[in-house]
C-alpha positions in Angstrom: 0.0 0.0 0.0 1.3 3.4 -0.9 2.2 5.9 1.8 -0.1 8.9 2.1 0.9 12.0 0.2 2.2 14.3 2.9 2.0 17.4 0.6 -1.6 16.6 -0.2 -2.4 16.2 3.5 -0.7 19.4 4.4 -2.5 21.3 1.7 -5.9 19.8 2.8 -5.3 21.0 6.4 -4.7 24.6 5.3 -7.8 26.8 4.9 -8.6 27.8 1.4 -9.2 31.5 0.7 -10.7 32.6 -2.6 -9.7 36.2 -3.4 -11.3 38.5 -6.0 -9.2 41.5 -7.0 -8.0 43.6 -9.9 -5.2 41.9 -11.9 -3.0 45.1 -11.5 -3.3 45.7 -7.8 0.1 45.4 -6.0 -1.2 45.6 -2.5 -3.7 42.8 -3.1 -0.8 40.6 -4.3 1.0 41.5 -1.1 -2.0 40.6 1.0 -2.2 37.2 -0.8 1.5 36.6 0.0 0.7 37.5 3.7 -2.0 34.9 3.8 0.2 32.3 2.2 3.0 33.0 4.6 0.6 32.3 7.4 -0.4 28.9 6.1 -3.5 29.6 3.9 -4.1 28.2 0.5 -5.1 31.1 -1.8 -7.0 30.9 -5.1 -6.9 34.3 -6.9 -9.6 35.5 -9.3 -8.3 38.5 -11.2 -11.7 39.8 -12.3 -12.3 42.6 -9.8 -14.2 42.4 -6.6 -17.4 44.5 -6.9 -19.6 41.6 -8.0 -18.0 39.3 -5.4 -18.6 41.8 -2.6 -22.3 42.0 -3.5 -22.7 38.2 -4.0 -21.0 37.5 -0.7 -23.1 40.0 1.2 -20.5 42.5 2.3 -22.0 46.0 2.5 -20.4 48.5 0.2 -19.6 50.9 3.1 -16.9 48.4 4.3 -15.4 48.2 0.8 -11.8 47.9 -0.1 -9.6 46.8 -3.0 -10.2 43.0 -2.7 -12.9 40.7 -1.4 -12.3 37.1 -0.2 -14.2 34.1 1.0 -12.9 31.6 3.6 -15.2 28.9 4.9 -18.6 30.5 5.5 -17.2 34.0 5.9 -16.4 37.0 3.7 -13.2 39.0 4.1 -13.0 42.6 2.8 -9.7 44.4 2.5 -6.4 44.0 4.3 -7.5 41.7 7.2 -4.6 40.3 9.1 -4.1 36.5 8.9 -4.2 36.3 12.7 -7.8 37.6 12.8 -8.9 35.3 10.0 -7.6 32.3 12.0 -9.4 33.7 15.1 -12.6 34.0 13.1 -12.3 30.4 11.9 -11.7 29.2 15.4 -14.4 31.2 17.1 -17.0 30.7 14.3 -19.4 33.5 15.3 -22.9 32.8 14.2 -24.9 35.2 12.0 -22.0 37.1 10.7 -20.9 38.1 7.2 -17.3 38.2 8.1 -14.4 40.6 8.7 -13.6 43.9 7.1 -10.8 46.4 7.1 -12.4 49.3 5.2 -10.4 51.5 2.9 -6.7 50.7 2.8 -5.0 51.6 6.0 -1.2 52.0 5.8 0.5 49.4 8.0 -2.1 46.7 7.5 -1.0 43.5 5.7 -0.4 44.3 2.1 -0.2 48.0 2.8 3.1 47.6 4.7 5.7 47.4 2.0 9.0 49.4 2.0 7.3 52.2 0.0 5.5 53.2 3.2 8.7 53.6 5.1 7.5 51.8 8.3 4.4 54.0 8.7 1.5 52.4 10.5 -1.8 54.1 10.8 -4.3 52.9 13.4 -7.2 50.8 12.1 -9.9 48.4 13.2 -10.8 45.0 12.0 -14.6 44.9 11.9 -16.9 41.9 12.5 -19.7 42.6 10.1 -23.2 41.3 10.9 -25.8 40.1 8.4 -27.9 43.3 9.1 -25.0 45.5 7.9 -23.9 46.6 11.4 -20.5 45.9 12.7 -18.5 45.8 15.9 -14.7 46.0 16.5 -13.2 42.5 16.3 -9.6 43.8 16.9 -8.0 47.2 17.0 -4.5 47.8 15.7 -3.0 50.9 17.3 
């Protein structure tokens, strides 16, 4: 009997994140690399994210340059991998997912050398199905 494929097992254990973004967005590519560096499998759809945001139920007011789906949740913008893992562990009921509105400098993907170490404060929001949100984690 053949030994199990360790690579396939490792890949199966990593959460899959589908990302919708513009094909030309550098910060989106950096965010994808951030997720991969933290153990996620990422499948990229270079077709923009407006339709995905609507389809996945993320209110426009929380919009950013990319939209993603992981498990039963939607991710909008530069959400840190640490908070995605926490979301998947805690599994809050009745939530759309997490959002980092706009594109705060210092968030994952917006932290490249061109920003010279600048880090603006931002909140990761837990977005509810009714469109409301609460702070899931603050970065100060």
